[in-house]
C-alpha positions as CSV (number, residue, x, y, z in Angstrom):
1,M,-17.0,0.9,-9.9
2,D,-16.2,-1.8,-12.2
3,G,-18.8,-4.1,-11.2
4,E,-16.3,-5.6,-8.8
5,G,-16.5,-3.2,-6.0
6,K,-13.1,-1.5,-6.7
7,T,-12.1,1.7,-7.3
8,L,-10.7,2.8,-11.1
9,Y,-8.1,4.8,-12.1
10,N,-10.3,6.8,-14.3
11,G,-13.0,6.8,-11.4
12,F,-16.1,7.3,-13.8
13,I,-19.6,7.3,-12.2
14,S,-21.9,4.4,-13.2
15,R,-25.1,5.9,-14.6
16,P,-27.9,3.7,-13.2
17,F,-30.2,1.6,-15.3
18,G,-32.9,1.1,-12.5
19,P,-35.3,3.6,-11.1
20,E,-32.7,6.5,-11.8
21,K,-32.4,5.8,-15.7
22,N,-33.9,8.9,-16.3
23,Q,-30.8,10.5,-14.7
24,H,-28.8,12.5,-17.1
25,K,-25.0,13.1,-16.4
26,G,-25.2,16.6,-17.5
27,G,-26.9,17.0,-14.0
28,N,-30.6,17.4,-15.3
29,I,-33.4,15.1,-14.9
30,M,-34.7,14.5,-18.6
31,T,-38.0,15.0,-19.4
32,N,-40.2,14.3,-22.3
33,S,-39.7,17.7,-23.5
34,I,-35.7,17.5,-24.0
35,P,-34.8,14.8,-26.1
36,S,-31.6,12.6,-25.4
37,D,-28.0,14.0,-26.2
38,I,-27.6,12.1,-29.6
39,E,-30.8,13.2,-30.6
40,I,-30.0,17.0,-30.0
41,A,-26.6,16.5,-31.5
42,Q,-28.1,14.5,-34.8
43,S,-30.8,17.1,-35.5
44,H,-28.5,20.2,-35.4
45,K,-27.1,21.4,-38.6
46,L,-23.5,21.6,-38.1
47,R,-21.2,24.5,-39.7
48,P,-18.2,23.7,-41.7
49,I,-15.1,23.6,-39.6
50,T,-13.2,25.7,-42.1
51,E,-16.0,28.3,-40.7
52,I,-15.2,27.6,-37.2
53,A,-11.6,28.0,-37.8
54,E,-12.3,31.5,-39.2
55,T,-14.2,32.5,-36.1
56,A,-11.5,31.3,-34.0
57,G,-8.7,33.3,-36.1
58,V,-7.1,30.3,-37.4
59,D,-5.5,30.9,-40.7
60,G,-6.2,28.1,-43.5
61,D,-2.4,27.4,-43.5
62,Y,-2.6,26.0,-40.2
63,L,-5.7,23.8,-40.7
64,E,-5.6,20.0,-41.5
65,L,-9.1,19.1,-42.2
66,Y,-10.7,15.3,-41.0
67,G,-13.7,15.5,-43.1
68,R,-16.2,18.8,-43.0
69,Y,-16.6,18.9,-39.4
70,K,-13.4,17.9,-37.6
71,A,-9.9,19.5,-38.2
72,K,-6.4,19.6,-36.7
73,V,-4.5,22.8,-36.0
74,D,-0.8,22.9,-36.5
75,H,1.1,23.7,-33.6
76,R,3.1,26.1,-35.6
77,L,0.3,28.8,-34.7
78,L,1.8,28.8,-31.2
79,R,5.0,30.0,-32.4
80,E,3.9,32.0,-35.1
81,S,1.0,34.1,-33.7
82,T,1.6,37.5,-32.3
83,R,-1.5,37.6,-30.7
84,P,-1.6,38.0,-26.5
85,Y,-2.8,35.1,-24.6
86,G,-6.2,35.5,-23.5
87,K,-7.6,34.7,-19.7
88,L,-7.6,31.2,-18.4
89,I,-10.8,29.6,-16.7
90,L,-10.7,26.5,-14.9
91,V,-13.9,24.6,-14.5
92,T,-13.6,22.2,-11.5
93,A,-16.2,20.5,-9.4
94,I,-17.0,18.8,-6.0
95,N,-16.4,14.9,-5.2
96,P,-18.2,13.0,-7.8
97,T,-21.5,11.1,-6.8
98,P,-23.8,9.0,-8.8
99,A,-26.5,11.9,-8.5
100,G,-24.2,13.9,-11.1
101,E,-22.4,17.2,-11.4
102,G,-22.3,18.3,-15.0
103,K,-18.8,19.5,-15.1
104,T,-18.5,19.1,-18.9
105,T,-21.9,20.4,-19.5
106,T,-21.1,23.4,-17.6
107,T,-18.0,23.9,-19.4
108,V,-19.5,23.9,-22.9
109,G,-22.6,26.3,-21.5
110,L,-20.3,28.7,-20.0
111,G,-18.2,29.0,-23.1
112,D,-21.4,29.6,-25.3
113,A,-22.9,31.8,-22.6
114,L,-19.5,34.0,-22.7
115,R,-19.9,34.4,-26.6
116,R,-23.5,35.4,-26.3
117,L,-22.2,38.3,-24.0
118,G,-19.9,39.3,-26.9
119,K,-16.8,38.0,-25.5
120,N,-14.3,35.9,-27.8
121,A,-14.6,32.6,-25.9
122,V,-12.8,29.2,-27.1
123,I,-13.0,25.9,-25.2
124,A,-10.3,23.3,-24.4
125,L,-11.5,19.6,-23.4
126,R,-10.2,16.1,-23.1
127,E,-11.3,13.7,-25.5
128,P,-13.2,10.4,-24.4
129,S,-11.8,7.0,-24.1
130,L,-13.5,4.0,-25.7
131,G,-13.4,2.3,-22.7
132,P,-15.9,4.4,-20.5
133,V,-18.2,5.0,-23.6
134,F,-18.7,1.2,-24.1
135,G,-18.7,0.7,-20.3
136,V,-20.5,2.6,-17.6
137,K,-20.1,6.2,-18.3
138,G,-20.9,6.8,-22.0
139,G,-20.4,9.6,-23.9
140,A,-18.2,12.6,-22.9
141,A,-19.0,15.4,-24.9
142,G,-21.4,17.6,-22.8
143,G,-25.1,17.0,-22.5
144,G,-28.4,18.5,-23.3
145,Y,-28.3,21.9,-25.3
146,A,-24.4,22.4,-24.2
147,Q,-22.5,19.8,-26.3
148,V,-19.6,19.9,-28.6
149,V,-20.3,18.3,-32.0
150,P,-20.0,15.8,-34.0
151,M,-20.8,13.8,-30.7
152,E,-20.5,10.4,-32.5
153,D,-17.3,11.2,-33.8
154,I,-15.9,12.8,-30.7
155,N,-16.9,9.7,-28.3
156,L,-15.7,7.1,-30.8
157,H,-12.6,6.9,-33.2
158,F,-12.2,11.1,-33.6
159,T,-9.0,11.5,-35.4
160,G,-7.4,8.5,-34.1
161,D,-5.2,10.2,-31.2
162,L,-5.8,7.5,-28.8
163,H,-4.9,4.7,-31.5
164,A,-1.9,6.7,-31.9
165,V,-1.1,6.5,-28.1
166,T,-1.8,3.0,-28.0
167,A,0.4,2.1,-31.0
168,A,3.5,4.4,-29.7
169,N,2.8,2.6,-26.0
170,N,2.8,-0.9,-27.6
171,L,5.6,-0.4,-29.9
172,L,7.7,0.5,-26.9
173,A,6.7,-2.8,-25.0
174,A,7.6,-4.7,-28.3
175,M,11.0,-3.5,-28.3
176,V,11.6,-4.1,-24.9
177,D,10.8,-7.7,-25.2
178,N,12.3,-8.0,-28.6
179,H,15.6,-6.7,-26.9
180,I,15.4,-9.4,-24.2
181,Y,14.9,-12.1,-26.6
182,Q,17.9,-10.6,-29.2
183,G,20.6,-11.0,-26.4
184,N,19.7,-8.4,-23.8
185,A,22.8,-6.3,-24.3
186,L,21.3,-3.6,-21.8
187,H,21.1,-6.6,-19.3
188,I,17.4,-5.5,-18.4
189,D,15.8,-8.0,-15.5
190,P,12.8,-9.4,-16.9
191,K,11.1,-9.3,-13.4
192,Q,11.6,-5.8,-13.2
193,V,10.2,-4.6,-16.7
194,T,7.9,-2.2,-15.4
195,W,6.5,-0.8,-18.9
196,R,3.1,-2.3,-19.6
197,R,0.8,-2.6,-23.0
198,V,-2.2,-0.6,-23.4
199,L,-5.6,-0.8,-25.1
200,D,-8.3,1.6,-25.6
201,M,-11.2,-0.6,-24.2
202,N,-12.2,-1.9,-20.6
203,D,-11.1,-5.4,-20.4
204,R,-10.5,-6.8,-17.0
205,Q,-9.1,-10.1,-18.6
206,L,-6.0,-8.6,-19.5
207,R,-5.0,-7.1,-16.4
208,A,-2.4,-9.7,-15.6
209,I,-1.1,-12.2,-18.2
210,V,1.7,-14.0,-18.9
211,G,3.7,-13.2,-22.4
212,G,6.1,-15.5,-24.3
213,L,4.5,-18.7,-23.9
214,G,4.7,-21.5,-26.7
215,G,8.5,-22.0,-27.0
216,K,11.7,-19.9,-27.5
217,A,10.8,-18.4,-30.8
218,N,7.7,-16.6,-28.9
219,G,10.0,-14.7,-26.7
220,V,11.1,-14.9,-22.8
221,P,8.1,-15.8,-20.8
222,R,7.3,-13.2,-18.2
223,E,4.6,-11.6,-16.5
224,D,2.8,-8.7,-17.9
225,G,-0.7,-7.0,-18.5
226,F,-2.5,-4.4,-20.0
227,D,-3.5,-0.7,-18.8
228,I,-6.2,1.2,-20.5
229,T,-4.7,3.7,-23.1
230,A,-6.0,6.8,-21.2
231,A,-4.0,5.7,-18.1
232,S,-0.7,5.3,-20.0
233,E,2.2,7.4,-19.4
234,I,2.3,8.2,-23.2
235,M,-0.9,10.0,-23.0
236,A,0.1,11.9,-20.1
237,V,3.3,12.8,-22.0
238,L,1.5,13.7,-25.2
239,C,-0.5,16.1,-23.1
240,L,2.3,17.7,-21.1
241,S,4.4,18.2,-24.4
242,S,5.0,21.8,-25.7
243,S,6.6,21.0,-29.0
244,I,8.0,17.9,-30.7
245,A,11.5,18.6,-29.4
246,D,9.8,18.4,-25.9
247,L,7.8,15.4,-26.9
248,K,11.1,13.6,-27.7
249,V,12.9,14.6,-24.8
250,R,9.8,13.0,-22.9
251,L,9.5,10.1,-24.9
252,A,13.3,9.3,-24.5
253,R,13.5,9.7,-20.8
254,I,10.3,7.1,-20.1
255,I,11.7,4.3,-17.9
256,V,10.7,1.0,-19.1
257,G,12.4,-1.3,-16.4
258,Y,15.7,-1.8,-14.6
259,T,18.8,-4.0,-14.8
260,Y,19.9,-6.8,-12.5
261,D,21.7,-4.5,-10.5
262,G,18.9,-1.6,-10.2
263,K,19.8,0.6,-13.2
264,P,17.0,2.5,-15.1
265,I,16.4,1.5,-18.7
266,T,14.7,4.3,-20.7
267,A,13.2,4.4,-24.3
268,G,16.0,6.4,-25.2
269,D,18.3,3.3,-24.2
270,L,16.6,1.1,-26.5
271,Q,16.6,3.6,-29.4
272,A,12.7,3.8,-29.5
273,T,12.3,7.6,-29.2
274,G,12.2,8.2,-33.1
275,A,9.7,5.8,-34.1
276,M,7.1,6.7,-31.2
277,A,7.5,10.5,-31.8
278,A,6.7,9.5,-35.6
279,L,3.5,7.6,-34.6
280,L,2.5,10.7,-32.5
281,R,3.4,13.4,-35.0
282,D,-0.1,14.0,-35.7
283,A,-1.7,13.1,-32.4
284,L,0.3,16.1,-31.3
285,K,-1.8,18.6,-32.9
286,P,-5.1,19.7,-31.3
287,N,-8.5,18.9,-32.6
288,L,-10.6,21.7,-33.5
289,V,-14.4,21.1,-33.3
290,Q,-17.7,23.2,-32.3
291,T,-20.1,23.5,-29.8
292,L,-24.0,23.6,-30.7
293,E,-24.0,27.1,-30.8
294,G,-20.8,27.3,-32.9
295,T,-18.3,27.9,-30.0
296,P,-14.5,26.8,-31.3
297,T,-13.6,24.0,-29.1
298,F,-10.3,22.2,-28.9
299,I,-10.8,18.5,-27.8
300,H,-7.1,17.1,-27.1
301,G,-5.8,14.4,-25.0
302,G,-7.6,12.4,-22.4
303,P,-5.3,11.3,-19.3
304,F,-7.6,10.2,-16.6
305,A,-7.3,12.2,-13.3
306,N,-6.0,9.6,-10.7
307,I,-2.9,8.2,-12.6
308,A,-2.2,11.3,-14.5
309,H,-3.0,15.1,-14.2
310,G,-6.5,14.7,-15.9
311,C,-6.7,17.6,-18.3
312,N,-6.5,18.5,-21.7
313,S,-3.2,19.2,-23.5
314,V,-1.1,21.9,-23.0
315,M,-1.1,23.0,-26.7
316,A,-4.7,22.9,-26.8
317,T,-5.2,25.0,-23.6
318,R,-2.5,27.4,-24.9
319,M,-4.3,27.5,-28.5
320,A,-7.6,28.4,-27.0
321,M,-5.9,31.0,-24.9
322,K,-3.9,32.3,-28.0
323,L,-7.3,32.3,-30.1
324,G,-9.9,33.6,-27.3
325,D,-9.7,36.3,-25.0
326,Y,-11.2,34.0,-22.7
327,A,-10.2,30.3,-22.9
328,V,-12.5,27.6,-20.7
329,T,-11.2,24.5,-19.9
330,E,-12.0,21.7,-17.0
331,A,-10.1,19.3,-15.0
332,G,-11.5,15.7,-14.1
333,F,-13.1,14.6,-10.9
334,G,-13.5,16.9,-8.1
335,A,-10.9,20.0,-7.4
336,D,-9.3,17.5,-4.8
337,L,-8.0,15.5,-7.8
338,G,-8.2,17.3,-11.1
339,A,-7.9,21.0,-10.1
340,E,-5.2,20.2,-7.5
341,K,-3.3,18.4,-10.6
342,F,-3.8,20.9,-12.9
343,L,-2.5,23.5,-10.8
344,D,0.3,21.7,-9.1
345,I,1.4,20.0,-12.2
346,K,0.2,21.3,-15.5
347,C,0.4,24.9,-14.7
348,R,3.8,24.5,-12.9
349,M,5.1,22.7,-15.9
350,A,3.4,24.7,-18.4
351,G,3.6,28.4,-17.1
352,L,0.2,28.8,-16.7
353,R,-2.0,30.9,-14.2
354,P,-5.8,30.8,-14.3
355,D,-7.6,33.9,-13.8
356,A,-10.8,32.5,-12.3
357,C,-12.2,29.2,-11.1
358,V,-15.7,27.5,-11.4
359,V,-16.9,25.0,-8.9
360,V,-19.8,22.8,-10.5
361,A,-22.2,21.3,-7.7
362,T,-25.7,20.2,-7.7
363,V,-28.3,20.2,-5.0
364,R,-28.8,16.6,-5.4
365,A,-25.1,15.6,-5.3
366,L,-24.7,17.5,-1.9
367,K,-27.5,15.9,-0.4
368,H,-26.1,12.6,-1.2
369,H,-22.8,13.7,0.5
370,G,-25.0,14.8,3.5
371,G,-26.2,11.0,3.5
372,A,-29.6,11.1,1.5
373,S,-29.9,8.0,-0.4
374,L,-30.3,8.0,-4.1
375,K,-34.1,7.4,-4.3
376,D,-34.7,10.4,-1.9
377,L,-32.7,13.0,-3.8
378,N,-35.7,14.5,-5.7
379,Q,-37.7,15.3,-2.4
380,P,-36.5,18.8,-0.6
381,D,-34.2,18.0,2.4
382,T,-32.3,21.1,3.6
383,A,-31.1,19.3,6.7
384,A,-29.1,16.8,4.3
385,L,-28.2,19.6,2.1
386,E,-26.6,21.3,5.1
387,R,-24.6,18.0,6.2
388,G,-23.4,17.8,2.3
389,L,-22.5,21.3,2.0
390,P,-19.0,21.4,3.8
391,N,-17.8,19.3,0.9
392,L,-18.6,22.4,-1.6
393,L,-17.1,24.7,0.8
394,R,-14.0,22.9,1.1
395,H,-13.3,22.7,-2.4
396,V,-14.1,26.6,-2.6
397,E,-11.6,27.2,0.2
398,N,-9.1,25.3,-1.0
399,L,-9.0,27.3,-4.6
400,T,-9.3,30.8,-2.8
401,R,-7.0,30.2,0.2
402,V,-4.8,27.4,-0.5
403,F,-4.3,28.5,-4.5
404,G,-5.2,31.9,-4.0
405,L,-7.7,31.8,-7.1
406,P,-11.1,33.9,-7.6
407,T,-13.8,31.7,-7.7
408,V,-17.4,31.1,-8.3
409,V,-20.0,28.5,-7.5
410,A,-22.0,27.1,-10.5
411,I,-25.3,25.5,-9.0
412,N,-26.1,23.2,-12.1
413,R,-29.8,23.3,-11.4
414,F,-32.2,20.4,-11.5
415,P,-36.1,21.1,-11.7
416,T,-36.4,19.6,-8.4
417,D,-34.4,21.9,-6.5
418,S,-36.4,24.0,-3.9
419,T,-35.9,27.8,-3.5
420,A,-34.8,27.1,0.4
421,E,-32.1,24.5,-0.9
422,L,-30.7,27.2,-3.4
423,E,-30.6,29.9,-0.9
424,L,-29.0,27.9,1.6
425,I,-26.1,27.1,-0.6
426,R,-26.2,31.1,-1.7
427,E,-26.0,31.9,2.2
428,K,-23.0,29.5,3.0
429,C,-21.2,30.7,-0.1
430,R,-21.7,34.3,0.7
431,N,-20.2,33.5,4.3
432,L,-16.9,32.6,2.7
433,G,-17.2,35.7,0.5
434,V,-17.7,33.5,-2.7
435,R,-20.5,34.3,-5.4
436,V,-23.0,31.6,-6.7
437,A,-24.6,31.4,-10.1
438,L,-27.6,29.2,-11.1
439,S,-26.7,27.2,-14.3
440,E,-29.1,25.9,-16.7
441,V,-27.2,25.3,-19.8
442,Y,-28.2,21.4,-20.2
443,E,-32.0,22.7,-20.9
444,K,-31.2,26.3,-22.4
445,G,-27.6,26.1,-23.8
446,G,-25.7,29.4,-23.3
447,R,-28.9,31.4,-22.7
448,G,-29.1,29.4,-19.3
449,G,-25.3,30.2,-18.7
450,L,-25.4,34.1,-18.9
451,Q,-25.3,34.7,-14.7
452,L,-22.6,32.5,-14.8
453,A,-20.5,34.0,-17.3
454,E,-21.2,37.5,-16.1
455,E,-19.7,36.6,-12.6
456,V,-16.8,34.8,-14.5
457,V,-16.0,38.0,-16.5
458,S,-16.3,39.9,-13.3
459,L,-13.8,37.7,-11.4
460,C,-11.2,37.8,-14.4
461,E,-11.5,41.6,-14.6
462,S,-10.8,41.9,-10.9
463,G,-7.5,41.0,-10.8
464,D,-7.7,39.8,-7.3
465,G,-5.9,36.2,-8.0
466,R,-2.5,35.7,-6.2
467,F,-2.0,32.2,-7.6
468,T,0.4,29.9,-5.5
469,F,1.3,26.1,-5.8
470,A,0.0,23.7,-2.7
471,Y,4.1,22.6,-2.3
472,D,7.4,23.8,-3.5
473,G,9.1,21.8,-6.0
474,D,12.2,21.6,-3.7
475,Q,10.4,19.8,-0.8
476,T,11.0,16.1,-0.2
477,I,8.7,13.6,-1.7
478,Q,7.3,13.1,1.9
479,E,6.8,16.8,2.5
480,K,4.8,17.3,-0.7
481,L,2.6,14.2,0.0
482,D,1.8,15.6,3.5
483,A,1.2,19.3,2.1
484,I,-1.8,18.0,-0.4
485,V,-3.0,15.5,2.3
486,Q,-3.0,18.3,5.0
487,K,-3.9,21.3,2.9
488,I,-6.2,19.9,0.3
489,Y,-7.6,16.8,1.7
490,H,-7.5,18.1,5.2
491,G,-6.0,14.7,6.7
492,T,-3.3,14.2,9.1
493,G,-0.7,13.6,6.4
494,A,0.7,11.1,4.3
495,V,1.8,7.6,5.9
496,L,4.1,5.5,3.3
497,T,4.3,1.6,3.8
498,P,7.6,0.2,4.1
499,E,8.0,-0.5,0.5
500,A,6.8,3.3,-0.3
501,Q,9.5,4.6,2.1
502,K,12.1,2.1,0.1
503,Q,10.8,3.6,-3.2
504,A,11.0,7.3,-2.0
505,Q,14.4,6.9,-1.1
506,H,15.4,5.1,-4.1
507,L,13.5,7.5,-6.3
508,T,15.3,10.3,-4.5
509,E,18.6,8.8,-5.1
510,L,17.7,8.6,-8.9
511,G,17.4,12.2,-8.9
512,F,13.4,12.4,-8.9
513,G,13.0,13.9,-5.7
514,N,12.0,17.2,-6.9
515,C,9.2,15.9,-9.5
516,P,5.7,17.2,-8.9
517,V,3.4,14.2,-7.0
518,C,0.2,12.9,-8.4
519,I,-1.7,10.8,-5.8
520,A,-3.8,8.0,-7.3
521,K,-6.9,7.7,-5.1
522,T,-10.7,7.1,-5.1
523,P,-12.5,10.4,-6.6
524,Y,-15.5,10.0,-4.3
525,S,-14.0,11.2,-1.3
526,F,-11.2,13.3,0.0
527,S,-9.9,10.5,1.9
528,D,-8.5,7.3,0.3
529,D,-11.9,5.6,1.5
530,Q,-14.4,6.1,-0.9
531,T,-17.1,5.7,1.9
532,L,-16.3,8.9,3.9
533,L,-18.5,11.3,1.8
534,G,-19.0,14.9,2.8
535,A,-15.6,16.4,4.2
536,P,-14.1,14.3,6.8
537,T,-11.2,15.2,8.6
538,G,-8.2,13.6,10.8
539,F,-7.8,10.7,8.5
540,P,-4.1,9.2,7.4
541,V,-3.6,8.7,3.4
542,T,-1.9,5.5,2.9
543,V,0.6,5.6,0.4
544,R,1.3,1.8,-0.7
545,S,3.8,2.3,-3.4
546,L,5.6,5.0,-5.4
547,K,6.7,5.0,-8.8
548,I,8.2,7.5,-11.3
549,S,6.6,8.4,-14.7
550,A,9.8,10.3,-16.0
551,G,8.6,11.2,-19.4
552,A,5.7,12.8,-17.8
553,G,7.7,14.4,-15.3
554,F,5.8,13.3,-12.1
555,L,5.8,10.9,-9.3
556,V,2.7,8.6,-8.9
557,A,1.8,7.8,-5.4
558,L,-0.8,4.9,-5.0
559,A,-3.2,5.2,-2.5
560,G,-6.2,2.8,-1.9
561,N,-7.3,0.0,-4.3
562,V,-7.0,1.5,-7.8
563,L,-7.0,-0.2,-11.2
564,T,-5.5,0.7,-14.4
565,M,-7.5,-1.3,-16.4
566,P,-11.2,-1.2,-15.9
567,G,-13.9,-3.7,-16.5
568,L,-17.0,-3.8,-18.0
569,P,-20.3,-3.7,-15.8
570,K,-22.9,-6.4,-16.1
571,V,-24.8,-4.0,-18.3
572,P,-22.3,-2.2,-20.8
573,C,-23.3,0.7,-22.6
574,A,-22.1,-1.4,-25.6
575,Q,-25.4,-3.2,-25.6
576,Q,-27.7,0.1,-26.3
577,I,-25.3,1.1,-29.3
578,D,-26.6,0.5,-32.9
579,L,-26.0,1.4,-36.5
580,D,-28.9,1.5,-39.0
581,N,-28.9,1.0,-42.5
582,S,-28.4,4.7,-43.2
583,G,-25.2,4.6,-41.3
584,K,-27.0,6.6,-38.2
585,I,-25.7,5.8,-34.8
586,T,-28.2,5.1,-32.1
587,G,-27.8,4.5,-28.3
588,L,-24.5,6.3,-27.7
589,F,-26.4,8.3,-25.2
């Protein structure tokens, strides 16, 4: 929530500042014995990134240093390395709740645990956006003793990738308006300009603006607005590109608006492709950092999981697979959003196939799905847990039966979890033929994830997967939407408003009917109603509008009340952050 009772595109969960302020996003209650994330990170001695690169098998010729502890890896490595690709492990979760799940923490801990087992593991994650960091979510580098470091850099400017995305996006916006101002040879209809400006910050004031005021010299007045950078199509393009050549092709086909007679106008028409690619040159190279235990980790790209596909870049994932025998990655939100889009969009475009999936859940979150109030989640309640368990089981069934992927459930353990509650989860999953492992990586690092790592290795070696997509590419837009709603959400189907029906017909006529679909909806429910927790059935999903992200290569179906520019809460995280005279950052998380 952004303080206005509206679901955001990034869907981040508010960390309570009241009675639950001791709650940690890693899914474990902080005690006096466990320091804060930033205290743990700052007390840790990092290894030089050159050593981490050597551990990962990255030759120095491919390494571009950003100080002592960060580096970019040239994507030439993917073309020139003869090493075979390793196993791909996808970490996802149940529908998020204010109780916390700990997906990133589990991903990091699993990578560390695999290396403790003697496996060559490499991690691939998304990089945080400044908006959520300063807003309500805080940092996004894992938690406790399962973190990637340097966490302050990762959560702030890092290597400047998000700034490059912002610049490329806004260059295109400036060229659109300049073209209209300079005579409008392409006959762009100012009322049909679809390309918006972006900013990597939560700023509701900029959602809807009027630009070009103050006289003729200031441009042609028109309605405009800002999205957050992570929700931009440029971010999706960056993350789905497989090379510089592919990047330029995708940039060129971005649709910025329409002519008076309805013809689409692209970035290529405006001759903006080359300059945008130049701005994104370095941003295209994956960033290499490390976990607290020295596991090589790529952090690259950060699209939100509603408007885009919610996972790190294709290049980062492929590099992790190229360098590691096991590549551990994650997808945003619950498996109904992030995992579905990872599989139906990213895997389809990049030719990837996961060897195993991990579904992260907590007893607390499942009890919340079962109707328990936040203040009662620390109390044993097998009845509420049993009511909430269908949420977990549905995600597991979707991954195993719809997508055909071997899956293990990771219970991110809390100190308040009772033995009876944990056994109930085991029993229900056992009935589905799915394994369950306890994860204690927040408190114990890789040592607390050994059981999970062993299960993952077993699944990868089993070769039981029969990966399939939820829909075929040659199905109609309506059929694809229905397939996702019926197979993944377990609703009755997608109901398109009259406006959306017209848009579907128009997009099909323009040749976009064969694109994958990205449904933008609330992350908190399988449905488009965030109040329907657990595992609801029999509901329609209303699609209000459809648009094409031609550069990214997918259609966006807008369902529910979603925003592309978040707002700050009443007490933003920014108020807790400070810098002392020695240059040490405090309060980041």
